[in-house]
C-alpha positions as CSV (number, residue, x, y, z in Angstrom):
1,M,0.0,0.0,0.0
2,P,1.5,3.3,-0.9
3,K,2.1,5.8,1.8
4,I,-0.2,8.8,1.9
5,T,0.3,12.2,3.5
6,V,-1.4,13.2,6.8
7,G,-3.3,15.9,4.9
8,L,-4.8,13.3,2.5
9,A,-5.6,11.0,5.3
10,M,-7.5,13.8,7.2
11,T,-9.3,14.7,4.1
12,L,-10.4,11.2,3.5
13,L,-11.5,11.0,7.2
14,I,-13.6,14.2,6.8
15,I,-15.2,13.0,3.6
16,G,-16.0,9.6,5.2
17,N,-17.6,11.4,8.2
18,I,-19.7,13.6,5.9
19,I,-21.0,10.6,4.0
20,G,-21.9,8.9,7.3
21,V,-23.8,12.0,8.5
22,F,-25.6,12.2,5.2
23,S,-26.5,8.5,5.4
24,D,-27.9,9.0,9.0
25,A,-29.9,12.0,7.8
26,L,-31.3,10.1,4.9
27,I,-32.5,7.4,7.3
28,K,-34.2,10.0,9.4
29,T,-36.1,11.4,6.4
30,L,-37.5,7.9,5.5
31,P,-41.2,7.4,6.2
32,A,-42.1,5.1,9.0
33,D,-43.5,2.4,6.6
34,T,-40.3,2.2,4.5
35,A,-38.8,-1.3,4.1
36,I,-35.6,-1.3,6.2
37,Y,-34.1,-4.2,4.3
38,Q,-34.6,-2.5,1.0
39,F,-32.7,0.6,2.2
40,V,-29.9,-1.6,3.6
41,L,-29.7,-3.5,0.2
42,F,-29.3,-0.2,-1.8
43,R,-26.7,1.0,0.8
44,Q,-24.7,-2.3,0.4
45,L,-25.0,-2.1,-3.4
46,T,-23.7,1.4,-3.4
47,A,-20.8,0.3,-1.3
48,V,-20.0,-2.4,-3.7
49,L,-20.1,0.0,-6.7
50,I,-17.8,2.3,-4.9
51,L,-15.3,-0.4,-4.1
52,L,-15.5,-2.3,-7.5
53,P,-12.9,-0.1,-9.3
54,F,-10.4,-0.7,-6.4
55,C,-10.9,-4.4,-6.7
56,L,-10.5,-4.4,-10.5
57,F,-7.2,-2.7,-10.3
58,S,-5.7,-4.5,-7.3
59,N,-3.4,-7.5,-7.2
60,K,-5.6,-10.6,-7.8
61,Q,-3.7,-12.7,-5.3
62,S,-4.0,-10.3,-2.4
63,L,-7.6,-9.7,-3.3
64,F,-8.7,-13.1,-2.0
65,A,-6.2,-13.4,0.9
66,G,-8.2,-13.9,4.1
67,L,-11.5,-14.3,2.3
68,K,-13.1,-16.2,5.2
69,W,-12.4,-13.3,7.6
70,H,-13.7,-10.8,5.1
71,F,-16.9,-12.9,4.7
72,I,-17.4,-13.0,8.5
73,R,-16.6,-9.3,8.9
74,G,-19.0,-8.4,6.1
75,H,-21.9,-10.2,7.7
76,I,-21.2,-8.6,11.1
77,W,-21.2,-5.2,9.3
78,L,-24.4,-6.0,7.6
79,L,-26.1,-6.9,10.9
80,G,-24.8,-3.7,12.4
81,A,-26.1,-1.6,9.5
82,I,-29.6,-3.1,9.9
83,F,-29.7,-2.5,13.7
84,M,-28.3,1.0,13.0
85,V,-31.3,1.7,10.7
86,F,-33.7,0.5,13.3
87,A,-32.0,2.5,16.1
88,L,-31.9,5.8,14.1
89,G,-35.5,5.3,13.2
90,A,-36.4,5.1,16.8
91,L,-34.3,8.0,18.1
92,P,-35.4,11.6,17.9
93,T,-33.6,13.7,15.4
94,A,-31.6,15.7,17.9
95,S,-30.3,12.5,19.5
96,A,-29.4,10.9,16.2
97,F,-26.9,13.6,15.2
């Protein structure tokens, strides 16, 4: 992995936090009868589309290294995303942000 500067790392961190807040705000604007799993599916598909170019240009041997652990981590993250949507839907707006 190439070394990046501290400034670039901070910029990426800020962009990631802005995207996270935008996602939380989007969850708060959903109507109460919205299908939670459909929202999580579209969120997962968006993440795959964002990561796909990085996977296509990476080393193919290192891409599948530790696949079992990535599979387990991905499922734990998926459950966390589902529970996060439920929790943000139940919290008042001021508490969610």
